[in-house]
Every structure is written in C-alpha cells, then in structure tokens.
C-alpha positions as CSV (number, residue, x, y, z in Angstrom):
1,M,21.6,33.1,-186.8
2,K,18.4,32.8,-183.5
3,K,16.3,32.5,-186.3
4,F,18.2,30.2,-188.1
5,L,18.4,28.1,-184.9
6,L,14.7,28.1,-184.2
7,S,14.0,27.2,-187.5
8,C,16.0,24.6,-187.6
9,F,14.5,23.3,-184.5
10,L,11.2,23.7,-184.7
11,T,11.7,21.7,-188.5
12,F,13.5,18.9,-186.0
13,A,10.4,19.1,-184.1
14,V,7.9,18.2,-186.6
15,F,10.7,15.3,-187.4
16,A,11.0,13.6,-184.5
17,Q,7.0,13.3,-184.2
18,A,6.4,12.9,-188.4
19,K,8.6,10.3,-189.0
20,E,9.5,6.8,-189.1
21,P,12.3,4.8,-186.5
22,L,15.9,6.1,-187.8
23,K,18.1,2.8,-189.8
24,V,20.8,3.1,-187.7
25,G,23.5,1.3,-190.1
26,I,26.2,-0.7,-187.5
27,D,28.8,-3.6,-188.2
28,T,29.1,-6.4,-186.1
29,I,32.9,-7.1,-186.8
30,Y,34.8,-4.3,-184.3
31,P,34.8,-4.9,-181.0
32,P,34.4,-3.2,-178.4
33,F,32.1,-0.9,-180.2
34,E,30.2,-3.6,-181.9
35,Y,30.2,-6.8,-182.1
36,L,28.4,-10.4,-181.3
37,A,28.1,-11.9,-177.9
38,N,25.9,-14.8,-177.8
39,G,24.5,-14.2,-180.8
40,K,22.9,-10.0,-179.2
41,L,24.4,-7.2,-180.8
42,V,26.2,-5.5,-178.0
43,G,29.4,-2.4,-178.0
44,F,30.1,0.7,-177.0
45,D,28.1,1.8,-180.1
46,V,25.1,0.0,-179.5
47,D,25.4,2.0,-175.7
48,F,25.9,5.0,-177.2
49,A,23.0,4.9,-179.5
50,A,20.5,4.5,-177.1
51,L,21.9,7.3,-174.7
52,L,22.5,9.2,-178.0
53,F,18.4,8.8,-179.2
54,K,16.9,8.9,-176.0
55,E,18.0,12.7,-176.0
56,L,17.5,13.2,-179.2
57,G,13.5,11.7,-178.5
58,L,13.7,9.8,-181.8
59,E,12.6,5.7,-182.7
60,Y,16.0,4.0,-184.6
61,T,16.5,0.5,-185.8
62,L,19.7,-1.0,-185.9
63,V,20.4,-2.5,-188.8
64,E,23.8,-5.0,-189.2
65,T,26.1,-3.8,-192.2
66,P,29.2,-4.4,-193.7
67,Y,30.9,-1.0,-192.5
68,E,32.2,-0.1,-196.1
69,D,28.4,-0.6,-196.8
70,I,27.1,2.1,-194.3
71,C,27.9,5.3,-196.1
72,S,26.9,4.2,-199.2
73,K,23.4,2.8,-198.2
74,I,22.8,5.9,-196.2
75,T,23.8,7.7,-199.5
76,A,21.3,5.2,-201.3
77,G,18.3,6.2,-198.7
78,E,18.7,2.6,-197.8
79,L,20.1,3.8,-194.2
80,D,19.8,7.1,-192.5
81,V,22.7,7.5,-190.3
82,G,25.4,4.8,-189.1
83,I,27.1,4.8,-185.9
84,S,30.2,2.0,-186.4
85,A,33.2,3.5,-185.0
86,I,33.2,5.8,-188.3
87,G,35.7,7.7,-189.3
88,V,36.4,10.1,-192.5
89,D,38.0,7.4,-194.6
90,E,37.8,6.3,-198.3
91,Y,34.2,4.5,-197.3
92,T,32.6,7.4,-196.0
93,I,34.6,10.4,-197.0
94,D,31.0,10.5,-199.0
95,C,28.6,11.0,-196.1
96,D,28.2,14.0,-193.8
97,H,29.7,14.1,-190.2
98,S,28.8,14.4,-186.7
99,I,31.4,16.5,-184.5
100,S,33.2,13.7,-182.8
101,Y,32.4,11.9,-180.0
102,Y,35.5,9.3,-179.0
103,E,38.9,10.2,-180.6
104,S,41.2,7.5,-180.5
105,K,45.3,7.5,-181.5
106,N,47.6,4.4,-183.2
107,L,49.7,1.9,-181.5
108,F,52.3,-0.2,-182.9
109,I,52.8,-3.4,-181.3
110,T,54.8,-6.6,-181.3
111,T,55.2,-9.7,-179.1
112,E,57.0,-9.3,-175.8
113,D,59.7,-11.4,-177.1
114,S,60.7,-9.3,-180.2
115,P,63.4,-7.3,-181.2
116,I,61.4,-5.1,-182.5
117,K,61.5,-1.9,-180.0
118,S,61.4,1.7,-182.1
119,K,59.5,2.2,-185.1
120,A,63.3,2.6,-186.6
121,D,63.5,-1.4,-186.4
122,L,60.7,-1.6,-188.6
123,A,62.2,-0.9,-191.7
124,G,61.6,-4.0,-194.1
125,K,59.5,-5.6,-191.9
126,K,56.0,-7.3,-192.7
127,I,53.6,-5.1,-191.1
128,G,49.6,-5.8,-190.0
129,V,47.3,-2.9,-190.8
130,F,43.9,-3.0,-191.9
131,K,43.6,-1.8,-195.3
132,D,43.0,2.6,-194.2
133,D,43.8,5.7,-196.0
134,I,45.6,6.4,-192.3
135,F,47.6,3.0,-192.2
136,E,48.4,3.2,-195.7
137,E,50.2,6.5,-194.9
138,I,51.9,5.3,-191.8
139,I,53.5,2.2,-193.8
140,A,54.6,4.7,-196.5
141,S,56.5,6.3,-194.0
142,I,58.6,2.9,-193.4
143,P,61.7,2.2,-195.6
144,D,60.7,-1.0,-197.6
145,A,58.0,-1.5,-194.7
146,K,55.8,-4.6,-196.1
147,P,52.1,-4.2,-195.4
148,V,50.0,-7.7,-194.7
149,Y,46.1,-6.8,-194.4
150,R,43.8,-8.5,-192.3
151,D,40.2,-7.9,-192.1
152,R,39.5,-8.4,-188.4
153,V,41.2,-7.6,-185.2
154,S,41.6,-11.5,-184.0
155,S,43.3,-12.4,-187.3
156,M,45.8,-9.5,-187.4
157,V,46.7,-10.3,-183.4
158,L,46.9,-14.1,-184.0
159,S,49.1,-13.5,-187.2
160,L,51.5,-11.4,-185.0
161,K,51.3,-14.2,-182.5
162,D,52.2,-16.6,-184.6
163,G,54.9,-15.0,-186.6
164,K,53.3,-14.2,-189.8
165,I,53.8,-10.3,-189.4
166,D,56.9,-8.7,-187.7
167,A,54.4,-5.9,-185.6
168,M,51.0,-4.7,-186.4
169,I,49.6,-0.7,-186.2
170,I,46.1,-0.5,-185.1
171,D,44.1,1.8,-183.5
172,S,43.7,2.1,-179.6
173,T,39.9,1.6,-179.7
174,A,40.0,-1.8,-181.3
175,I,43.3,-3.3,-179.6
176,L,42.4,-2.0,-175.5
177,P,40.4,-4.8,-174.4
178,I,42.4,-7.8,-176.1
179,L,45.8,-6.1,-174.4
180,S,44.0,-5.6,-171.2
181,G,43.1,-9.5,-171.7
182,N,39.5,-9.0,-171.3
183,H,38.0,-11.4,-173.6
184,E,34.7,-10.8,-172.3
185,L,34.7,-7.4,-174.7
186,L,35.4,-10.1,-177.5
187,S,32.8,-10.7,-180.3
188,D,32.2,-15.1,-179.7
189,T,33.8,-15.8,-182.8
190,D,37.3,-13.6,-181.5
191,K,36.6,-15.7,-178.4
192,Q,36.9,-18.7,-180.4
193,A,39.6,-18.2,-182.4
194,F,41.8,-17.1,-178.8
195,D,40.6,-20.4,-177.6
196,M,42.3,-22.6,-180.0
197,A,45.1,-20.7,-180.7
198,S,46.0,-20.8,-177.1
199,S,45.4,-24.4,-177.0
200,F,47.7,-24.8,-179.9
201,G,50.1,-23.0,-177.6
202,I,50.3,-19.8,-179.4
203,D,50.0,-17.3,-176.9
204,K,52.8,-14.6,-177.1
205,K,52.4,-11.4,-175.0
206,L,51.9,-8.3,-177.1
207,V,53.6,-5.1,-176.1
208,V,53.2,-1.2,-177.1
209,F,56.2,-0.3,-178.4
210,D,55.3,2.9,-180.2
211,E,52.3,5.6,-180.7
212,D,50.8,8.0,-183.6
213,F,49.4,11.3,-182.1
214,S,49.5,13.0,-185.5
215,H,47.2,10.7,-187.4
216,E,44.1,11.1,-184.2
217,S,40.9,9.7,-185.3
218,Q,38.4,11.2,-185.1
219,T,35.2,8.9,-184.6
220,T,31.8,10.5,-185.4
221,V,27.8,9.5,-186.9
222,A,27.5,9.2,-190.5
223,L,25.2,11.2,-191.7
224,P,23.2,12.4,-195.8
225,K,24.5,15.0,-197.4
226,D,22.1,16.1,-199.3
227,R,19.1,15.1,-196.7
228,L,17.7,14.8,-192.7
229,K,20.2,18.0,-192.6
230,E,17.5,19.0,-189.7
231,L,19.5,16.0,-187.4
232,K,22.8,17.0,-187.8
233,L,22.8,20.4,-185.4
234,P,20.6,18.2,-183.0
235,I,23.3,15.4,-182.7
236,N,26.1,17.4,-182.8
237,K,24.9,19.3,-179.4
238,A,23.9,16.4,-178.1
239,I,27.4,15.0,-178.5
240,A,28.5,18.1,-177.4
241,K,26.6,17.7,-173.8
242,F,27.3,14.1,-173.9
243,K,30.7,14.8,-173.1
244,N,30.7,18.2,-171.2
245,E,28.8,16.8,-168.1
246,G,30.9,12.9,-169.0
247,T,27.5,11.0,-169.9
248,L,30.2,8.6,-172.0
249,T,32.5,7.9,-168.8
250,P,30.3,5.0,-167.6
251,L,30.4,3.7,-171.4
252,L,34.3,4.2,-171.5
253,K,35.0,2.3,-168.3
254,K,33.0,-0.2,-169.1
255,Y,34.4,-0.8,-172.6
256,H,38.4,-0.4,-171.4
257,L,38.5,2.6,-173.6
258,H,39.4,5.8,-171.3
C-alpha cells in the first residue's frame, strides 16, 4: 500500500509540473454555487475550486458549461474535471467522482397561506421539481402527484408564488439564499425576475413544511474514469483535509449554506 501511495504521489508531482492548466467545467445558473453577478462568475464552487487547486498546486481554467454537458465533455476529453454542485445522477453517472465536499437535504416548500402542511397533503397536487432521478423517485411515492418541471430555481419559486404549482421539492443548497431573503447571492437574471414579480405583487412568503433526509445529496468533483487517475487521490485528500480543519466553514457562511 505504501508503495502504491508513493507511486500515486510521484505520478501526481510529475503531472503537476508538466500539464497545461486543468479545464474545469462549471455551470452558471445554480446560485449560490455558481452564478453570474454583474457579469462575473461567482459562487461557492468558484471559491472552492480556488482553494482546492491552490492546495494541489495546480493551474486551472473555469469553462462555462451547462450542467448536463459537463460529464459528457469530460468523457470526450474536452474538459478535465467538473466542479458545479455535481451529484451522481443521470447526467454524471458516466464520470468518476471524488468524495463529497458538501452534503444537502431536500426541502418541501409551499407558501405561507397554503393549506398544505405535510407530505400527506401533496396527494393529487402539482409539485415543482427539477428533472432528476431523486426527485422522480420522491414524486412517485406521492399518490397522484403531478410533477411540473422547471430548469431554474427562480422560475420554480415564482410558479409557486403565482399559484401555478401547489408546492415544490428542491435541494436545500439551491433554495437557502432565497429563504434567507439574501438576494445578493442570486444571479442577475434571478434578481431581475424576482424584482419584476414583486412589482406585480407576486411576493408570497415561502415556508418549509417537511424535510427529506433519505435522499441526502452528495456534492462531488466529477473526474474522468479512463484518464487522469492520478488526480483522484490528491483531490480526495484535499477535501478530507478541508472538512477536518473547517477550511470550508467561512465559505458555507458566506453563501448561507450552513
């Protein structure tokens, strides 16, 4: 085992010296992890990537890429890794993954004036979700529930406030800034959408009426399965170090993810 670890680190040392900057795929529409503010890409993952690659001594370039394309581009060799609130799902199953650097839960949300008070009240209701295996599984467990798919957090929230859906199920990472009322952690596009809705009186308060811990989401770095194998161990060690030493705590507080 010691010889194997030494071999990995020697290979990584050579890799770090010889390689061009890593091409890191990242989406731009999932605040507070990654979003555009004043035309600049910012967010928890942007800061996390800076910490990670500084720890590893590697140069990198962020490549704006739709989430659903990141893994396929890694597999094709167009990207080296992905850091974009990545879990193991239908879009990323063909990639390898690091250990998790952030864990979240799913929240059941409705408006303050809604008669929905528990999961049992969701039977036959229209429920906003992202198109994802986990949410499909949750929806399937609710009798006669009607999934309504949205591709942005803001459009789902506004559909709820405007009565187009009865409730929503969403990963806590995506909704916490909105629940906290901190719109500074939203993208420019989302801010404009909420401001416009508010000007039309669409501004109902949101409430969490249940939580789902059985589908806890793991947030990972996506890696190729067939190349750059020397990256996985150092990335995992860096993440473990960050978690053990509390390195990510300031970032979690900054982006209201704690």
